[in-house]
N, C-alpha and C positions, 0 to 999 in steps of 0.2 A: 648482503646477507651473511652474517657470521655463521661459520660451521658450528653446529651444536656439540660436536665431538672434540675438535682441536682448537676452536675459536679463531680459525683463519678468517680474515676479513673479507674473503671473496668466495663465490661459488658459481658454478656453471649450471644453467638451466638445461635439463635433458629433455623434459617433456612438459607440456602445458595442456590442461583440459579445463573446460568450464564445468561448473557444478550443474546438477539437474535443473535447478531453478534459475540458472544464469546469473546469479547474484555474486558469485565468487569464482576464482580461478585456482585450481590446484596445480602446483608446480613441483616437479620432481627435480631435485638439484644434486650436484656432485661437487664435493670439495676438491680443488686442484692440489691441495696439500696432502691430505690423508686418504683421498679417493673414496671416502665413505659417502653414501647417498642418504638424503633426507627429503622430506616433503614439506612444503609450505602452502598455506591457504591465504589468498589475498582477496580482500573485499574493499570496495570503495565505501568510505564512511558517509553516512547521511544523518545529520542531527536535526532534531526538532526543538525549536525554541518555544518553551511554554509561556503562558501568560505571566507566571511568577518571575520570569527572567532566567529560569534554570534551563540548561540545554541538556538533552539526553538523546541517545541513539534512537533512530527510527525503529519502530517495532511493529511488525505485521500483526502480532498477537494483540497489541493494543487497539489496532484498527478493527480487528475481528471482534474484540470485546465490546467496543463502542457500538459497532453496527449490530451485534447480536441483540443488544437491548432494544434497538429500533425494530428488529425482526421478531421480537418475542410474539409467539402465537401465529406467526406467518409461515407459509410452506417454503422455508429456505433451509437448505442443508448446510452442513459444516463444509463440504467440498465447495459449494457455491460461495461461501464466505471466504474461504482460502483463496479462491480465484479472484474475488473482489479485492482482497488485500494485496494480492500480487499486482493487479492492475493499478491500484492506488500507488503502490511503491514505484512502479514503472513511470507513472504519470509525474510523480513528484521528482524523480530522478531526471526526467527529461527537462526540467527547468534549468538544469545545469548548476544549481546552487548546492553547496555542501551543507548549508543550514537553512531550513525553512521554518516559518512559524506554525504553530499548532492549528491556527485558523485556516491556513492554506491547505493543510492535510485534510481538515474537515470538508473544505470545499471540493477537494479532489475526490472525495468519497461520493459526492452527490450524483454525478452522472452514472457511474457503474451501479449504484444502488437504485437509481431511477429505472434503469434497464432491468434490474433484478426483481424489484417489488415496489410498486408505487405507494402502497400504504406505509411500508418501512421508510421509503424515501420522504414522504410527508412528515413522518415523525422526526426523522433525522434533520430534515431541512428546517423544521420549525425552530430548532436550536441554532443551527449554523447560519441561517439567514435571518436570525433574530425576528421571527414572526411576533408581532406585538398585538395583533387584533384578528378578529374573525375575517376581516377583509383580506388579510395576508393569506390566510388559508384558502379563502374563496378564489383569490387570484391564482394561487398555485394549482388548485383543482381545475380551474377553468383552462389553464395552460395545458395541463395533462389531458383534459377532455379534447382540446383542439388537436393535440398531437395524436391522440388515439383515433380521432376522426380522420386525420390525414394519413396515418400509417396503418390503421387497422387495430393495433393493440399496443399497450405499453406495459411492460413488466408482467408479473404474475397476478397482481391484484387488479380487479376490475374497477374501472372508473365509475361504473354504475353503483358501486358499493357506497358512494358518498351521497 
């Protein structure tokens, strides 16, 4: 790391702390040449490969935007969406890949969304699991009913709404 003051090609780390969301590290550094101190913020990059072939940085706000459409008219708060986006990012990062395709991100959204709201889950799943017919919806609803019968409840939407 070059010193921003004297351009010396080395620096010494004095202190390191993780950011509140755990996605970056703040390092306090000191230049051995001029003794001035400066801070750096380090993040691990995660790229998403879109269907068009374009690669862009992973964005929690894009996850929230896509899920918000599925949650329209549902009792889901902005805080819940932020937590969902954080879980999705953590899940995608656990794959250990620096670049994932957009479809993988969509699939990573499904389980946290299912736990949050089953109606929003069905809306979102119909796109990412390529539902082609009523049978696809019926199969997904039957799976949710079985899960609800086994565990007592699923998400905030009632299965009996269907």
